[in-house]
C-alpha positions as CSV (number, residue, x, y, z in Angstrom):
1,M,22.8,5.8,8.4
2,A,22.1,2.5,10.1
3,K,19.9,4.2,12.7
4,I,17.6,5.6,10.0
5,S,17.3,2.4,8.0
6,N,16.6,0.4,11.2
7,K,13.8,2.8,12.1
8,Q,12.4,2.5,8.5
9,K,12.4,-1.3,8.8
10,I,10.4,-1.0,12.0
11,R,8.0,1.4,10.4
12,Y,7.4,-1.0,7.5
13,R,6.9,-3.9,9.9
14,I,4.4,-2.0,11.9
15,R,2.5,-0.8,8.8
16,T,2.0,-4.4,7.5
17,K,0.1,-5.2,10.7
18,I,-2.1,-2.1,11.2
19,S,-4.2,0.0,9.0
20,G,-7.0,2.6,9.6
21,T,-10.6,2.5,8.5
22,A,-13.3,5.2,8.4
23,T,-14.7,4.0,11.8
24,R,-11.3,3.3,13.3
25,P,-8.6,5.5,11.8
26,R,-4.9,5.2,12.3
27,L,-3.2,7.8,14.5
28,A,0.1,8.3,12.8
29,V,2.9,9.9,14.9
30,F,5.9,11.7,13.4
31,R,8.5,12.9,15.8
32,S,11.1,15.4,14.8
33,N,13.8,16.9,17.0
34,S,11.7,19.9,18.0
35,D,8.1,19.0,17.2
36,I,5.6,16.2,17.0
37,Y,2.9,15.8,14.3
38,L,-0.2,13.7,14.5
39,Q,-2.6,12.6,11.8
40,L,-5.8,10.5,11.8
41,I,-5.7,8.6,8.6
42,N,-8.3,6.5,6.7
43,D,-6.1,4.0,4.8
44,E,-9.0,2.5,2.8
45,E,-9.5,5.8,1.0
46,G,-6.0,7.2,1.6
47,I,-7.2,10.5,3.2
48,T,-6.2,12.4,6.3
49,I,-9.3,12.9,8.5
50,A,-7.8,15.3,11.1
51,A,-4.3,16.6,12.1
52,A,-2.7,18.3,15.0
53,S,0.9,19.2,16.0
54,T,2.9,21.0,18.6
55,R,3.2,23.8,16.1
56,D,-0.5,24.7,16.4
57,K,-0.7,28.3,17.8
58,D,-2.4,27.4,21.1
59,I,0.1,24.7,21.9
60,A,3.3,26.5,20.6
61,A,2.5,29.6,22.7
62,Q,2.8,27.6,26.0
63,K,6.1,27.6,27.7
64,V,6.3,24.0,28.8
65,T,8.6,21.0,28.0
66,K,8.4,19.1,24.7
67,S,6.8,16.1,26.4
68,E,4.1,18.3,27.9
69,K,3.5,19.9,24.5
70,S,3.2,16.4,23.0
71,K,0.5,15.5,25.6
72,L,-1.4,18.7,24.7
73,A,-1.2,17.7,21.0
74,G,-2.6,14.3,21.9
75,A,-5.5,15.9,23.7
76,A,-6.1,18.2,20.7
77,I,-6.3,15.3,18.2
78,A,-8.7,13.5,20.6
79,R,-10.9,16.7,20.7
80,K,-10.9,16.9,16.9
81,A,-11.7,13.1,16.7
82,T,-14.6,13.3,19.1
83,E,-16.1,16.3,17.1
84,I,-16.0,14.1,14.0
85,G,-17.6,11.2,15.9
86,I,-14.6,8.9,16.3
87,G,-14.1,7.1,19.6
88,S,-11.5,4.5,18.9
89,I,-8.3,4.5,16.9
90,V,-5.3,2.4,15.9
91,F,-2.0,3.9,17.3
92,D,0.9,4.0,14.9
93,R,4.1,5.0,16.7
94,G,5.9,5.4,13.4
95,G,9.0,3.4,14.3
96,N,9.6,5.2,17.5
97,L,9.7,3.5,20.9
98,Y,6.5,3.9,23.0
99,H,8.4,6.1,25.4
100,G,8.9,9.8,26.2
101,R,7.1,12.1,23.8
102,V,5.3,9.3,21.9
103,K,3.9,7.9,25.2
104,A,2.9,11.5,26.1
105,V,0.8,11.7,22.9
106,G,-0.8,8.4,23.8
107,D,-1.6,9.5,27.3
108,G,-3.0,12.8,26.1
109,A,-5.2,11.1,23.5
110,R,-6.5,8.6,26.1
111,E,-7.3,11.4,28.5
112,G,-9.1,13.2,25.7
113,G,-11.5,10.2,25.3
114,L,-9.9,8.1,22.5
115,Q,-9.6,4.3,23.0
116,F,-6.8,2.2,21.5
């Protein structure tokens, strides 16, 4: 129980400092045990602009590690963002350490052309 509440405190602390706009949305990362989910969020209007996850058919069909799937998901969200015309984002790691799968998402998004 303490682990969950500590993570929640970290999430709240991060969210007080960052927020997304229409020109620079927030890339929110949710990491479950098996998958990773990404959303580009405009916090001013409270809408999700684009989303991607490791459960997307083209990513889930590949037989690679979870970290490599996370990198592919980061590249997918970068592709969707550039189609919309978004070049820079604010990265919200969602209370997770910037390490492992969360770092792989960041690397994939940077290689896809996003700046943060």
